[in-house]
C-alpha positions, 0 to 999 in steps of 0.5 A: 812652510819655512823650508819650502820658502827657502827652497823656493828662494834657492831655486829662484836664485839658481834660475836667475843665475842660469838666466844670467849666464845665457843672456846678452847683457848688452842686448838688455842694456840696449833698451835704455842705451842706443847700440851706437853709444855702446859701439862708439865706447868700444871703438874709443877704448880700442883706440885708447889702447892703440894710442896709449901703447904708441905713446908709451913706445915713444916716451920710453923709446922702446921702439928705438931700443929694439931697432938698435938691438936688432942692428947690434944683433945683425952686426954681431951675428955669427951666422945668418938665419934663414927666413923659415928659421926666423919664422920657426922662431916666431912660432916658438915665441907665440907658442911658448912665451905668449900662449903658455906664459913661458917667461914664468918658471914657477907654475902658480905664477904661470897658471894665474897669468894664463887664466888672466890672459885667456879670460881677458882675451875671451872677454874682449872678443865676446864683448865685441861680438855681442855689442856689434853683431847682436846689440839688440838681439834676443837670439844671441847665441847662448855660447857667446854669453856663456863664454863672456861670463867664463872669461870674466870669471877666469880673469877674477880667479887668476887676477885675485890669486895673483893680487892677494897671494902671488905678487912679489911684495905680498909673497916675499916682502910680507906687505898687505895686498891693499898697499897699492903702487902704481904698478898695481894700476893695471891689475887693480882696475882690471879686477874692479872692471870685471867684478862690476861687470858681473854684479851689473849683469846680475843686477840687470837680470834681477831688477832691469834698468833700475837706478841701482843697476845704472849706478853699477853700470857706471862703476863698471864703465868707470873702471873699464875706462880707467883700465884702457886709458891708463895704458901709458902709466900701467903695465897694460903695454907690457903684453905687447913688448914681452913677445917682441923682447922674447923673439929678439932674445931667441934670434940672438941666441940662434945667430950667436949674437947674444951677450946674455949669460945662459942660466945655470942648469936647473935654476929657477929664478923667474916668478 
């Protein structure tokens, strides 16, 4: 009898977990929160990223730096690049530095970065689709809910791997991963947001809109808001700067204006 109860309990948990993976959490939430509120929140978060990035550009004068760098490169160029050559350099930048995290030469750091990057990208795209296209629909395509959960899990797996194992102060300096600095604001708030997203979703499937579920929702919203509103103080904006810097470096190497020493053959200095 006890074994039958354990089996029934395990089966129930399995069915709940399977149901969670194919359920639109925002459609369930729409029973207590108007879709317009969720949509307005998403818009505010996107605006926070845009405004925060522009503010960071102004504060650090990054835009001025890149503009001056382009002028200097053009003046020192040994040859002029054609339009198609410039386009090919941009494609290489997107394909290597952006799509495959080519700035990292060590595969663990590169793999963890790829997991976080693609997981977060899938999470954001599916969130927008479910909130704006299927905010109340019981017929949300299963693939959207599955991809939303997969995106969250990828971020958690890659982010935890980086945070607890690969961070420079953890891997090379022997510090505790819980010794937090301002540089950890982005990854810390991201991991907390993703963790509470999953816990809230599971609680919502099990208990509906109970007080405990709403508390978990509040924590999810809090860390998500912290993630997007902390752009000027975290490393969030770096994801926009790095492709620009990588493209500029390729242009300078191609036109002969680069003043950077070439790395030694076979060197492996990047994390």
